C-alpha positions, -999 to 999 in steps of 0.1 A, spaced: -2 0 5 15 31 -10 11 55 17 -8 84 3 -33 57 0 -26 50 36 -25 90 49 -63 88 18 -79 60 46 -71 86 78 -96 105 98 -94 131 126 -110 143 159 -98 162 182 -91 163 218 -85 195 231 -70 221 214 -52 197 196 -62 168 168 -55 128 159 -54 114 128 -63 78 127 -69 50 107 -102 27 121 -118 0 97 -130 -32 105 -158 -47 129 -149 -66 159 -123 -63 191 -109 -29 191 -68 -32 185 -50 -1 189 -20 -1 171 13 23 187 40 32 162 78 41 174 101 71 166 103 86 135 84 66 123 39 70 124 8 49 117 16 33 78 46 14 93 18 -10 105 3 -3 66 10 -46 52 -10 -53 87 -41 -35 75 -51 -56 53 -57 -87 73 -67 -78 108 -90 -56 95 -112 -82 80 -107 -101 114 -107 -66 139 -123 -27 147 -81 -24 131 -74 17 147 -35 26 137 -29 67 146 -3 86 147 3 98 180 3 140 187 34 152 173 37 123 150 27 111 110 -1 138 101 -19 141 131 -13 179 149 28 193 149 21 226 158 48 237 182 50 237 224 33 210 232 46 179 252 50 148 237 66 131 262 56 95 266 38 104 294 16 127 282 13 105 249 -3 77 276 -21 102 284 -34 117 250 -39 73 236 -66 77 265 -81 105 257 -79 95 221 -100 60 234 -123 81 251 -133 108 222 -137 80 197 -158 57 224 -139 28 228 -129 17 268 -112 -6 261 -83 -26 236 -61 -46 232 -28 -30 221 3 -30 199 29 -14 200 68 -10 189 96 9 199 80 48 215 46 29 214 64 1 231 73 26 267 37 44 253 14 15 259 35 1 288 28 32 304 -12 24 296 -11 -12 305 0 1 343 -14 35 346 -44 35 328 -51 -7 327 -88 4 323 -80 3 292 -57 -24 277 -72 -62 270 -45 -68 254 -4 -59 252 21 -72 222 51 -54 225 71 -55 195 111 -44 197 104 -18 225 115 9 247 119 -4 281 140 3 310 173 25 302 167 9 270 166 42 254 171 68 236 196 60 209 230 83 199 216 93 166 172 105 184 199 121 211 220 142 190 186 149 163 169 162 188 196 188 197 176 220 199 208 232 175 192 210 153 161 235 138 192 265 129 217 239 114 199 209 88 169 221 67 139 196 61 158 177 33 193 166 53 172 156 85 154 134 59 183 128 45 199 117 87 164 98 92 173 73 68 208 71 75 193 61 112 163 40 96 180 15 75 206 2 110 171 -7 115 161 -35 92 183 -68 80 168 -67 49 168 -40 23 135 -14 23 118 -4 -6 125 31 -18 90 40 -14 79 27 16 113 42 31 99 74 12 67 70 29 80 60 65 96 101 63 72 112 44 54 143 70 96 147 80 96 170 41 82 196 57 100 226 76 68 221 103 75 185 103 111 187 108 111 209 138 81 185 146 109 158 148 130 168 163 105 182 195 101 148 194 137 133 195 141 162 226 115 150 242 123 112 245 129 107 281 143 70 300 130 83 336 96 75 317 103 37 318 126 31 348 103 51 372 74 19 354 99 -13 366 79 -12 401 47 -16 381 53 -42 358 46 -66 380 8 -54 382 2 -58 351 -26 -90 346 -30 -85 308 -18 -114 287 17 -102 269 30 -108 237 65 -99 234 75 -101 194 111 -91 189 136 -93 157 169 -108 179 193 -93 160 183 -58 170 208 -34 175 183 0 189 166 -19 213 190 -56 221 167 -88 229 179 -90 266 156 -65 271 122 -85 259 141 -113 282 133 -92 313 97 -79 303 92 -115 296 106 -121 333 88 -87 349 56 -90 335 34 -120 349 15 -130 325 39 -122 294 62 -146 267 86 -142 242 89 -158 208 122 -140 196 119 -137 151 157 -142 135 174 -131 105 153 -91 125 169 -64 134 143 -35 148 113 -34 122 109 -63 132 73 -60 107 91 -53 79 124 -83 80 98 -108 88 61 -98 80 49 -133 73 65 -142 104 48 -113 131 18 -121 113 9 -151 118 24 -150 158 0 -116 163 -29 -131 150 -31 -162 170 -22 -137 192 -51 -116 191 -77 -142 180 -79 -156 215 -83 -121 229 -115 -126 242 -118 -164 245 -93 -177 268 -51 -179 284 -23 -167 260 -19 -182 222 15 -205 230 36 -190 203 33 -208 170 65 -230 157 
């Protein structure tokens, strides 16, 4: 799916003085998908066709990302993002959902599961930030305020492309890579991504460490085991700390595991979501 086609599926809802763009496709149990940095909802486009035949598939752009509100001067931390996801779910009438999350979206999801547990029916984490595993050096440098003055929008996209490419085991098509970075190509998009990077704060996951054993929902952890951004040892730690969690290591996959091994990820995820309301956590597929 081309990114413009995906964008054409998005609808918009207001949340206070901000707005959120999101895709809402299909019927059935709701599933909320959360992306990371520097991506947007298009990250999940490969899963939309199959899952929307089985679930109400809700893929949002976090505020400050994608085609959600990117105006300056608001808090983009994962703490505030979790609050905004809670408010967005209330706004669209979704009381509780399975939550599938990648990268900093995983940090948002962990805050939802620990601090807004009434929102989370099931939890699936893919190479998620957690504990003190983040932020990576490239994002720390990109988030320096001086980047705004020193780097043009086109140069910023070049820097982000270089960082993104390190997250794939297999070459990504230019069309998809272009789509993932499309919101960053304007001056507004550049500034917004700089602000997003500046908001990365490891304290907002380390403070959850003592709360993780309180997560009661079934939790699936899918991890590209060759990830150099978020090492697989953090997935193992999450499996140990969350009572009803199971780690599935995905071989020949790095950070963007849903692109490196899409069929395997889809298979595990669909099996996990198929029992969302009917029973215990499904065993990993072999």
